MARLUM-768708 format. One line per field, with one value per atom (N, C-alpha, C, CB): residue number from 1; residue in three letters; atom name; x, y negated, z negated. Coordinates in Angstrom, 3 decimals, decimal comma. Atoms other than C-alpha are relative to their C-alpha. Glycine has a CB too. Layout:
residues N
num: c(NUM  ...)
residu: c(Ala  ...)
atome: c(CA  ...)
u: c(X  ...)
v: c(Y  ...)
w: c(Z  ...)
***
This chain:
residues 132
num: c(1  1  1  1  2  2  2  2  3  3  3  3  4  4  4  4  5  5  5  5  6  6  6  6  7  7  7  7  8  8  8  8  9  9  9  9  10  10  10  10  11  11  11  11  12  12  12  12  13  13  13  13  14  14  14  14  15  15  15  15  16  16  16  16  17  17  17  17  18  18  18  18  19  19  19  19  20  20  20  20  21  21  21  21  22  22  22  22  23  23  23  23  24  24  24  24  25  25  25  25  26  26  26  26  27  27  27  27  28  28  28  28  29  29  29  29  30  30  30  30  31  31  31  31  32  32  32  32  33  33  33  33  34  34  34  34  35  35  35  35  36  36  36  36  37  37  37  37  38  38  38  38  39  39  39  39  40  40  40  40  41  41  41  41  42  42  42  42  43  43  43  43  44  44  44  44  45  45  45  45  46  46  46  46  47  47  47  47  48  48  48  48  49  49  49  49  50  50  50  50  51  51  51  51  52  52  52  52  53  53  53  53  54  54  54  54  55  55  55  55  56  56  56  56  57  57  57  57  58  58  58  58  59  59  59  59  60  60  60  60  61  61  61  61  62  62  62  62  63  63  63  63  64  64  64  64  65  65  65  65  66  66  66  66  67  67  67  67  68  68  68  68  69  69  69  69  70  70  70  70  71  71  71  71  72  72  72  72  73  73  73  73  74  74  74  74  75  75  75  75  76  76  76  76  77  77  77  77  78  78  78  78  79  79  79  79  80  80  80  80  81  81  81  81  82  82  82  82  83  83  83  83  84  84  84  84  85  85  85  85  86  86  86  86  87  87  87  87  88  88  88  88  89  89  89  89  90  90  90  90  91  91  91  91  92  92  92  92  93  93  93  93  94  94  94  94  95  95  95  95  96  96  96  96  97  97  97  97  98  98  98  98  99  99  99  99  100  100  100  100  101  101  101  101  102  102  102  102  103  103  103  103  104  104  104  104  105  105  105  105  106  106  106  106  107  107  107  107  108  108  108  108  109  109  109  109  110  110  110  110  111  111  111  111  112  112  112  112  113  113  113  113  114  114  114  114  115  115  115  115  116  116  116  116  117  117  117  117  118  118  118  118  119  119  119  119  120  120  120  120  121  121  121  121  122  122  122  122  123  123  123  123  124  124  124  124  125  125  125  125  126  126  126  126  127  127  127  127  128  128  128  128  129  129  129  129  130  130  130  130  131  131  131  131  132  132  132  132)
residu: c(Unk  Unk  Unk  Unk  Unk  Unk  Unk  Unk  Unk  Unk  Unk  Unk  Unk  Unk  Unk  Unk  Unk  Unk  Unk  Unk  Unk  Unk  Unk  Unk  Unk  Unk  Unk  Unk  Unk  Unk  Unk  Unk  Unk  Unk  Unk  Unk  Unk  Unk  Unk  Unk  Unk  Unk  Unk  Unk  Unk  Unk  Unk  Unk  Unk  Unk  Unk  Unk  Unk  Unk  Unk  Unk  Unk  Unk  Unk  Unk  Unk  Unk  Unk  Unk  Unk  Unk  Unk  Unk  Unk  Unk  Unk  Unk  Unk  Unk  Unk  Unk  Unk  Unk  Unk  Unk  Unk  Unk  Unk  Unk  Unk  Unk  Unk  Unk  Unk  Unk  Unk  Unk  Unk  Unk  Unk  Unk  Unk  Unk  Unk  Unk  Unk  Unk  Unk  Unk  Unk  Unk  Unk  Unk  Unk  Unk  Unk  Unk  Unk  Unk  Unk  Unk  Unk  Unk  Unk  Unk  Unk  Unk  Unk  Unk  Unk  Unk  Unk  Unk  Unk  Unk  Unk  Unk  Unk  Unk  Unk  Unk  Unk  Unk  Unk  Unk  Unk  Unk  Unk  Unk  Unk  Unk  Unk  Unk  Unk  Unk  Unk  Unk  Unk  Unk  Unk  Unk  Unk  Unk  Unk  Unk  Unk  Unk  Unk  Unk  Unk  Unk  Unk  Unk  Unk  Unk  Unk  Unk  Unk  Unk  Unk  Unk  Unk  Unk  Unk  Unk  Unk  Unk  Unk  Unk  Unk  Unk  Unk  Unk  Unk  Unk  Unk  Unk  Unk  Unk  Unk  Unk  Unk  Unk  Unk  Unk  Unk  Unk  Unk  Unk  Unk  Unk  Unk  Unk  Unk  Unk  Unk  Unk  Unk  Unk  Unk  Unk  Unk  Unk  Unk  Unk  Unk  Unk  Unk  Unk  Unk  Unk  Unk  Unk  Unk  Unk  Unk  Unk  Unk  Unk  Unk  Unk  Unk  Unk  Unk  Unk  Unk  Unk  Unk  Unk  Unk  Unk  Unk  Unk  Unk  Unk  Unk  Unk  Unk  Unk  Unk  Unk  Unk  Unk  Unk  Unk  Unk  Unk  Unk  Unk  Unk  Unk  Unk  Unk  Unk  Unk  Unk  Unk  Unk  Unk  Unk  Unk  Unk  Unk  Unk  Unk  Unk  Unk  Unk  Unk  Unk  Unk  Unk  Unk  Unk  Unk  Unk  Unk  Unk  Unk  Unk  Unk  Unk  Unk  Unk  Unk  Unk  Unk  Unk  Unk  Unk  Unk  Unk  Unk  Unk  Unk  Unk  Unk  Unk  Unk  Unk  Unk  Unk  Unk  Unk  Unk  Unk  Unk  Unk  Unk  Unk  Unk  Unk  Unk  Unk  Unk  Unk  Unk  Unk  Unk  Unk  Unk  Unk  Unk  Unk  Unk  Unk  Unk  Unk  Unk  Unk  Unk  Unk  Unk  Unk  Unk  Unk  Unk  Unk  Unk  Unk  Unk  Unk  Unk  Unk  Unk  Unk  Unk  Unk  Unk  Unk  Unk  Unk  Unk  Unk  Unk  Unk  Unk  Unk  Unk  Unk  Unk  Unk  Unk  Unk  Unk  Unk  Unk  Unk  Unk  Unk  Unk  Unk  Unk  Unk  Unk  Unk  Unk  Unk  Unk  Unk  Unk  Unk  Unk  Unk  Unk  Unk  Unk  Unk  Unk  Unk  Unk  Unk  Unk  Unk  Unk  Unk  Unk  Unk  Unk  Unk  Unk  Unk  Unk  Unk  Unk  Unk  Unk  Unk  Unk  Unk  Unk  Unk  Unk  Unk  Unk  Unk  Unk  Unk  Unk  Unk  Unk  Unk  Unk  Unk  Unk  Unk  Unk  Unk  Unk  Unk  Unk  Unk  Unk  Unk  Unk  Unk  Unk  Unk  Unk  Unk  Unk  Unk  Unk  Unk  Unk  Unk  Unk  Unk  Unk  Unk  Unk  Unk  Unk  Unk  Unk  Unk  Unk  Unk  Unk  Unk  Unk  Unk  Unk  Unk  Unk  Unk  Unk  Unk  Unk  Unk  Unk  Unk  Unk  Unk  Unk  Unk  Unk  Unk  Unk  Unk  Unk  Unk  Unk  Unk  Unk  Unk  Unk  Unk  Unk  Unk  Unk  Unk  Unk  Unk  Unk  Unk  Unk  Unk  Unk  Unk  Unk  Unk  Unk  Unk  Unk  Unk  Unk  Unk  Unk  Unk  Unk  Unk  Unk)
atome: c(N  CA  C  CB  N  CA  C  CB  N  CA  C  CB  N  CA  C  CB  N  CA  C  CB  N  CA  C  CB  N  CA  C  CB  N  CA  C  CB  N  CA  C  CB  N  CA  C  CB  N  CA  C  CB  N  CA  C  CB  N  CA  C  CB  N  CA  C  CB  N  CA  C  CB  N  CA  C  CB  N  CA  C  CB  N  CA  C  CB  N  CA  C  CB  N  CA  C  CB  N  CA  C  CB  N  CA  C  CB  N  CA  C  CB  N  CA  C  CB  N  CA  C  CB  N  CA  C  CB  N  CA  C  CB  N  CA  C  CB  N  CA  C  CB  N  CA  C  CB  N  CA  C  CB  N  CA  C  CB  N  CA  C  CB  N  CA  C  CB  N  CA  C  CB  N  CA  C  CB  N  CA  C  CB  N  CA  C  CB  N  CA  C  CB  N  CA  C  CB  N  CA  C  CB  N  CA  C  CB  N  CA  C  CB  N  CA  C  CB  N  CA  C  CB  N  CA  C  CB  N  CA  C  CB  N  CA  C  CB  N  CA  C  CB  N  CA  C  CB  N  CA  C  CB  N  CA  C  CB  N  CA  C  CB  N  CA  C  CB  N  CA  C  CB  N  CA  C  CB  N  CA  C  CB  N  CA  C  CB  N  CA  C  CB  N  CA  C  CB  N  CA  C  CB  N  CA  C  CB  N  CA  C  CB  N  CA  C  CB  N  CA  C  CB  N  CA  C  CB  N  CA  C  CB  N  CA  C  CB  N  CA  C  CB  N  CA  C  CB  N  CA  C  CB  N  CA  C  CB  N  CA  C  CB  N  CA  C  CB  N  CA  C  CB  N  CA  C  CB  N  CA  C  CB  N  CA  C  CB  N  CA  C  CB  N  CA  C  CB  N  CA  C  CB  N  CA  C  CB  N  CA  C  CB  N  CA  C  CB  N  CA  C  CB  N  CA  C  CB  N  CA  C  CB  N  CA  C  CB  N  CA  C  CB  N  CA  C  CB  N  CA  C  CB  N  CA  C  CB  N  CA  C  CB  N  CA  C  CB  N  CA  C  CB  N  CA  C  CB  N  CA  C  CB  N  CA  C  CB  N  CA  C  CB  N  CA  C  CB  N  CA  C  CB  N  CA  C  CB  N  CA  C  CB  N  CA  C  CB  N  CA  C  CB  N  CA  C  CB  N  CA  C  CB  N  CA  C  CB  N  CA  C  CB  N  CA  C  CB  N  CA  C  CB  N  CA  C  CB  N  CA  C  CB  N  CA  C  CB  N  CA  C  CB  N  CA  C  CB  N  CA  C  CB  N  CA  C  CB  N  CA  C  CB  N  CA  C  CB  N  CA  C  CB  N  CA  C  CB  N  CA  C  CB  N  CA  C  CB  N  CA  C  CB  N  CA  C  CB  N  CA  C  CB  N  CA  C  CB  N  CA  C  CB  N  CA  C  CB  N  CA  C  CB  N  CA  C  CB)
u: c(0,624  81,429  -0,046  -1,554  0,305  80,747  1,334  -0,678  -1,291  84,511  0,384  1,115  -0,352  84,922  -0,710  -0,248  0,568  82,217  0,366  -1,419  -0,415  83,399  1,263  0,024  -1,251  86,978  -0,246  1,062  0,210  85,448  -0,643  -1,006  0,892  83,048  0,615  -1,444  -0,186  84,636  1,621  -0,568  -1,691  88,160  0,308  0,455  -0,264  87,875  0,170  -1,325  -0,079  87,665  0,852  -1,226  -1,130  90,970  0,562  -0,416  -0,547  91,963  -0,928  1,227  0,879  90,266  0,603  -0,203  -0,572  90,863  1,216  -1,103  -1,129  93,164  1,324  -0,375  -1,086  95,342  0,656  -0,559  -0,597  95,487  0,745  -1,118  -0,697  96,410  1,321  -0,847  -1,407  99,311  0,828  -0,079  -1,093  100,540  0,435  -0,492  -0,386  100,560  1,134  -1,147  -0,960  102,453  1,123  -0,586  -1,112  104,730  0,405  -0,414  -0,336  104,809  0,803  -1,229  -0,884  107,506  -0,326  1,496  0,306  106,261  1,084  -0,644  -1,108  108,361  -0,252  0,149  0,258  106,525  -1,298  0,706  1,481  103,564  0,187  -0,960  0,069  102,833  -0,934  -0,528  0,739  101,217  -1,639  0,420  1,410  97,695  -0,452  -0,250  0,307  97,902  0,135  -1,408  -0,187  98,621  1,095  0,180  -1,181  100,869  0,601  -0,630  -0,627  103,416  0,867  1,019  -0,640  104,759  1,069  -1,021  -0,959  107,603  -0,077  1,391  0,245  107,361  1,048  -1,556  -0,950  108,941  0,320  -0,356  -0,566  110,871  -1,234  1,782  0,666  108,838  0,570  -0,213  -0,804  109,583  1,053  -0,768  -0,940  111,639  1,037  -0,719  -1,134  113,851  -0,192  1,058  0,302  112,209  -0,836  -0,789  0,994  110,605  -1,441  0,317  1,301  106,855  -0,263  -0,905  0,279  105,577  -1,628  0,870  1,215  102,256  -0,488  -0,604  0,573  100,071  -1,350  -0,148  1,194  97,174  -0,349  0,068  0,389  95,216  -0,879  -0,764  0,978  93,607  -1,274  0,612  1,210  90,112  -0,145  -0,268  0,084  89,018  1,237  -0,869  -1,013  91,458  0,044  -0,213  -0,147  92,616  1,320  -0,604  -1,425  95,912  0,508  0,299  -0,506  96,079  0,263  -0,987  -0,285  96,409  1,397  -0,602  -1,549  100,001  0,766  0,536  -1,008  102,655  0,882  0,773  -0,916  105,346  1,222  0,412  -1,053  107,944  -0,191  0,148  0,468  106,143  -0,410  -1,324  0,278  105,037  1,229  -0,591  -1,366  108,561  0,462  0,901  -0,441  109,273  -0,884  0,026  1,072  106,083  0,399  -1,483  -0,188  107,046  1,622  -0,619  -1,210  110,689  0,999  -0,101  -0,984  112,383  1,009  -0,742  -0,907  114,068  -0,156  -0,341  -0,102  115,059  -0,132  1,255  -0,149  115,153  -1,438  1,325  1,411  111,519  0,311  -1,033  -0,116  110,861  0,062  -1,012  -0,067  110,643  1,313  -0,689  -1,448  114,362  1,024  0,491  -0,913  115,728  -0,525  -0,220  0,301  115,672  -0,366  1,401  0,341  114,164  -0,900  -0,927  0,604  113,115  -0,521  1,000  0,596  110,829  0,375  -1,584  -0,317  111,773  -1,042  0,358  1,095  109,804  -0,994  0,597  0,965  108,192  -0,819  0,774  0,606  106,940  -1,328  0,944  1,344  103,205  -0,053  -1,376  0,246  101,948  -0,769  -0,981  0,844  100,463  -1,568  0,461  1,311  96,863  -0,603  -0,462  0,539  94,735  -0,875  -0,622  0,727  92,852  -1,364  0,003  1,088  89,922  -1,499  0,375  1,219  87,630  -1,034  0,319  1,123  84,245  -0,360  0,372  0,316  84,303  -0,319  1,008  0,293  83,213  1,150  -0,733  -1,332  86,814  0,556  1,021  -0,653  87,190  0,048  -0,715  -0,026  88,207  -1,229  1,453  1,178  85,191  0,335  -1,556  -0,321  86,255  -1,328  0,851  1,053  84,066  -0,724  0,504  0,625  81,309  -0,347  0,902  0,286  81,162  -1,473  1,022  1,522  77,624  0,206  -0,878  -0,136  78,897  0,450  0,747  -0,477  80,313  -1,286  1,125  1,122  78,152  0,216  0,019  0,093  77,369  -0,428  1,175  0,467  76,803  1,112  -1,002  -0,911  78,680  0,403  -0,658  -0,262  80,469  -0,574  1,509  0,617  79,023  1,151  -0,761  -1,030  80,749  0,205  -0,434  -0,488  83,020  -0,190  1,601  -0,065  82,789  1,190  -0,327  -1,398  86,343  0,233  1,191  0,017  85,468  -0,860  -0,327  0,970  84,170  -0,038  0,700  0,182  82,737  0,400  -1,560  -0,197  83,899  -1,268  1,093  0,991  81,400  0,531  -1,078  -0,520  81,917  0,021  -0,791  -0,057  83,016  0,818  -1,481  -0,817  85,010  1,334  -0,370)
v: c(-0,746  -127,365  1,599  -0,603  -1,445  -124,236  0,695  0,058  -0,694  -123,360  0,247  -0,842  -0,216  -123,738  1,075  -1,138  -1,216  -121,180  1,153  -0,082  -1,156  -118,861  0,318  -0,067  -0,520  -118,914  0,562  -1,171  -0,618  -118,195  1,326  -0,950  -1,144  -115,377  0,962  -0,365  -0,827  -113,751  0,377  -0,892  -0,456  -111,949  0,301  1,380  -0,537  -110,736  -1,289  1,010  1,028  -114,195  -1,130  -0,456  0,965  -116,070  0,428  -1,388  -0,351  -116,389  -0,308  -0,610  0,347  -116,473  -1,247  1,271  1,110  -119,497  0,542  -0,653  -0,552  -117,182  0,033  1,489  -0,030  -116,526  -1,325  0,569  1,358  -120,276  -0,594  -1,014  0,546  -121,103  0,648  0,304  -0,733  -118,416  -0,399  1,451  0,504  -119,464  -1,268  0,031  1,238  -123,043  -0,054  -0,727  0,034  -122,353  0,806  0,379  -0,964  -119,431  0,364  1,305  -0,528  -118,998  -1,047  0,386  0,768  -120,218  0,426  0,188  -0,307  -120,263  0,320  -1,063  -0,559  -118,075  -0,287  1,509  0,062  -118,371  0,197  0,674  -0,327  -117,948  0,628  -1,330  -0,823  -115,531  -0,673  1,508  0,571  -116,227  0,149  0,875  -0,102  -115,274  -0,948  1,292  1,067  -117,973  0,477  -0,531  -0,537  -115,639  -0,662  1,436  0,798  -117,501  1,023  -1,489  -1,139  -115,240  -0,828  1,108  0,734  -116,192  0,821  -0,462  -0,666  -115,009  -0,554  -0,151  0,775  -115,437  0,604  0,105  -0,645  -114,157  1,362  -0,192  -1,503  -110,859  0,791  0,358  -0,982  -107,817  0,706  0,741  -0,771  -105,294  0,776  0,822  -0,968  -103,205  -0,857  1,099  0,713  -106,153  -0,765  0,954  0,602  -107,203  -1,247  1,032  1,137  -110,614  0,360  -0,887  -0,228  -110,418  -0,628  -0,446  0,296  -110,715  0,111  0,873  -0,075  -111,532  -0,831  -0,268  0,774  -112,958  -0,551  0,918  0,656  -115,340  0,003  -1,374  -0,200  -114,254  -1,163  1,354  1,092  -116,546  0,610  -0,765  -0,569  -115,561  1,256  0,215  -1,172  -112,228  0,736  0,812  -0,781  -109,979  1,330  0,205  -1,349  -107,052  0,181  -0,023  -0,207  -105,595  0,390  1,312  -0,086  -104,740  -1,287  0,745  1,305  -108,431  -0,315  -0,857  0,305  -108,265  0,627  0,699  -0,702  -107,804  0,752  -0,865  -0,986  -105,290  -0,686  0,995  0,717  -107,776  -0,346  -1,253  0,467  -109,255  1,266  -1,029  -1,111  -105,635  0,513  0,995  -0,316  -104,849  -0,674  -0,237  0,865  -107,674  0,165  -1,462  -0,060  -107,286  1,318  0,164  -1,257  -103,648  0,336  1,285  -0,038  -104,482  0,843  0,444  -0,837  -102,695  -0,981  0,631  0,940  -105,958  -1,206  -0,353  1,235  -109,066  -1,163  -0,088  1,196  -111,354  -0,013  0,092  0,062  -112,540  -0,329  -1,183  0,363  -112,938  -1,384  0,519  1,440  -116,683  -0,524  -0,626  0,436  -116,769  0,763  0,148  -0,792  -114,561  -0,502  1,870  0,344  -115,207  1,289  -0,708  -1,395  -111,856  -0,439  1,210  0,095  -111,824  1,368  -0,595  -1,375  -108,899  0,323  0,041  -0,496  -106,823  -0,113  1,381  0,093  -107,085  1,176  -0,102  -1,097  -103,624  0,073  1,398  -0,008  -104,425  -0,732  -0,704  0,671  -105,261  -1,044  1,151  1,130  -108,259  0,812  -1,381  -0,439  -107,263  -0,163  -0,794  0,040  -106,540  0,701  0,441  -0,653  -105,885  1,190  -0,859  -1,031  -102,867  -0,199  0,585  0,310  -102,822  0,781  0,098  -0,913  -100,077  -0,884  1,044  0,913  -101,508  -1,036  -0,680  1,064  -103,983  0,320  -0,885  -0,363  -104,165  0,353  -1,022  -0,446  -103,611  1,251  -0,814  -1,250  -100,225  0,998  0,607  -1,156  -97,187  0,982  0,875  -0,975  -94,961  0,799  -0,616  -0,829  -92,062  0,494  1,246  -0,628  -90,415  1,064  0,538  -1,108  -88,392  -0,466  1,215  0,536  -90,599  -0,496  -1,119  0,586  -91,599  -1,513  0,405  1,537  -95,177  -0,444  -0,629  0,310  -95,125  -0,004  1,070  0,083  -96,037  1,282  -1,512  -1,062  -93,208  1,403  0,072  -1,453  -89,436  0,886  0,725  -1,043  -86,712  0,945  0,815  -0,904  -84,630  1,443  0,062  -1,388  -81,028  0,866  0,604  -1,068  -78,074  0,778  0,931  -0,656  -76,212  1,514  -0,435  -1,473  -72,873  0,682  0,625  -0,576  -72,587  0,007  -0,917  -0,175  -72,625  0,952  -1,150  -1,189  -69,648  -0,510  1,775  0,449  -70,642  1,256  -0,517  -0,948  -68,573  0,455  -0,387  -0,501  -66,313  0,979  0,641  -0,893  -64,217  1,433  -0,068  -1,366  -60,628  0,065  0,550  -0,102  -61,519  -0,161  -1,202)
w: c(1,143  -169,562  0,364  -0,284  -0,502  -167,406  -0,016  1,542  0,107  -167,091  -1,496  0,717  1,419  -170,927  -0,446  -0,874  0,512  -171,737  0,783  -0,075  -0,572  -169,103  -0,542  1,392  0,682  -170,709  -1,460  -0,082  1,464  -174,198  0,283  -1,053  -0,027  -172,950  0,931  0,421  -1,242  -169,883  0,147  1,366  -0,068  -170,025  1,317  -0,888  -1,435  -166,389  0,980  0,538  -0,944  -164,957  -0,313  0,247  0,444  -165,353  -1,145  -0,232  1,269  -168,902  -0,907  -0,323  1,081  -172,201  -0,807  -0,938  0,765  -174,701  -0,817  -0,960  0,790  -176,765  0,887  -0,526  -1,056  -173,696  0,379  1,246  -0,355  -172,769  -1,179  0,457  1,309  -176,403  -0,108  -1,368  -0,006  -176,436  1,002  0,142  -1,140  -173,081  -0,123  1,393  0,279  -173,972  -1,054  -0,395  1,125  -177,290  0,177  -1,207  -0,113  -176,336  1,514  -0,763  -1,295  -172,559  0,637  0,844  -0,911  -170,101  1,323  -0,271  -1,441  -166,478  0,853  0,609  -1,001  -164,211  1,379  -0,073  -1,171  -161,082  0,461  0,492  -0,621  -158,722  1,285  0,234  -1,320  -155,896  0,992  -0,261  -1,141  -152,579  -0,439  1,495  0,445  -154,248  -1,022  -0,507  1,052  -156,778  -1,394  0,159  1,300  -159,755  -0,526  -0,039  0,780  -162,290  -1,099  -0,831  0,824  -164,190  -1,106  1,010  1,061  -167,637  -0,701  -0,987  0,783  -169,945  -1,421  0,603  1,207  -173,755  -0,943  -0,562  0,902  -177,029  0,017  -1,154  -0,258  -177,524  -0,770  -0,778  0,397  -178,076  -1,116  0,978  0,845  -180,810  0,606  -0,698  -0,539  -178,431  0,751  0,954  -0,551  -177,419  1,338  0,175  -1,334  -174,054  -0,280  0,983  -0,041  -173,268  0,141  1,111  -0,375  -173,215  1,282  -0,992  -1,229  -169,755  0,392  0,784  -0,262  -168,548  1,178  -1,096  -1,185  -165,501  -0,379  1,303  -0,067  -165,379  1,456  -0,612  -1,417  -162,349  0,505  0,166  -0,578  -159,878  0,430  1,256  -0,104  -160,044  -0,798  1,328  0,738  -161,198  -0,240  0,590  0,522  -163,109  0,792  -1,490  -0,907  -160,655  0,091  1,489  0,178  -161,203  1,629  -1,244  -1,459  -157,306  0,757  0,811  -0,366  -156,803  0,077  -0,844  0,370  -158,000  1,160  -1,538  -0,990  -155,035  -0,594  0,803  0,534  -155,202  -0,589  1,084  0,541  -156,083  -1,587  0,842  1,394  -159,135  -0,928  0,167  0,738  -160,112  -0,695  0,835  0,427  -160,489  -1,125  0,988  1,119  -162,617  -1,182  0,406  0,904  -164,682  -1,014  0,872  0,847  -165,646  -0,434  0,906  0,466  -166,421  0,861  -1,303  -1,001  -163,298  0,373  1,420  -0,567  -162,583  -0,989  1,580  0,816  -164,742  0,795  -0,730  -0,842  -161,776  0,671  1,118  -0,615  -160,823  1,477  -0,731  -1,398  -157,112  0,397  0,659  -0,122  -157,572  0,024  -1,026  0,032  -158,126  0,935  -1,428  -0,919  -155,539  1,631  -0,336  -1,595  -151,553  0,885  0,726  -0,815  -150,383  1,243  -1,029  -1,292  -146,857  0,547  0,950  -0,383  -145,855  1,390  -0,122  -1,401  -142,943  1,016  -0,034  -0,996  -139,697  -0,016  1,378  -0,095  -140,123  -1,369  0,311  1,341  -143,739  0,190  -1,129  -0,267  -143,921  -1,225  0,017  1,042  -146,125  -1,160  0,658  1,195  -149,529  0,080  -1,204  0,038  -149,733  -1,122  1,135  1,026  -152,780  0,202  -0,650  -0,134  -153,260  0,508  -1,101  -0,541  -150,930  -0,354  1,263  0,431  -152,637  -0,432  -1,190  0,527  -153,188  0,932  -1,288  -0,807  -150,599  1,395  -0,039  -1,291  -147,044  1,004  0,493  -0,701  -146,006  -0,211  -0,314  0,430  -147,683  1,112  -1,191  -1,052  -145,571  -0,254  -0,108  0,151  -144,702  1,117  0,049  -1,158  -142,683  0,790  -0,504  -0,705  -140,084  -0,747  1,193  0,761  -141,499  -1,337  -0,103  1,244  -144,691  0,092  -0,379  0,071  -145,926  0,100  -1,507  -0,322  -145,852  1,113  -0,787  -1,327  -142,458  0,901  0,499  -0,970  -139,435  0,996  0,839  -0,786  -137,117  -0,569  0,566  0,519  -137,542  -0,156  0,973  0,417  -139,120  1,197  -1,142  -1,094  -136,556  -0,246  0,231  0,213  -136,020  -0,393  1,333  0,410  -137,766  1,161  -1,199  -1,199  -135,346  -0,424  0,408  0,249  -137,209  -0,441  1,092  0,230  -138,071  -1,561  0,787  1,473  -141,874  -0,340  -0,733  0,685  -143,833  -1,484  0,098  1,348  -147,206  -0,967  -0,214  0,777  -150,041  -0,908  -0,704  0,931  -151,798  -1,036  0,752  0,900  -154,860  0,622  -1,270  -0,497  -154,193  1,368  0,192  -1,476  -150,809  -0,421  1,223)
***
């Protein structure tokens, strides 16, 4: 019952009932990525491209979409990553979603959120004042 109510009232957590119904009626499953997001293709849009959408695994966050699926979602390629045998190069890092707002976010030295103290000013900066 809880999942049913969540689907009715929360669009940011997975899919709503309207999206579930549209996907059931019109969607053709194209693939799934390593994060568990499921990608669909549907009827043609007014500009002649098939409609494409994603059902997120958990909260809706566009930074969860990896580079290959991002290209497919934005019509840069018509071949989804599930249909190609792409092997990443050894120097390529694995996809990570945006870490802003989490404990893993980047906090430079001197930031209020970072541990430690701000480094002392060295005197190599002169503030601008009007008339100079």
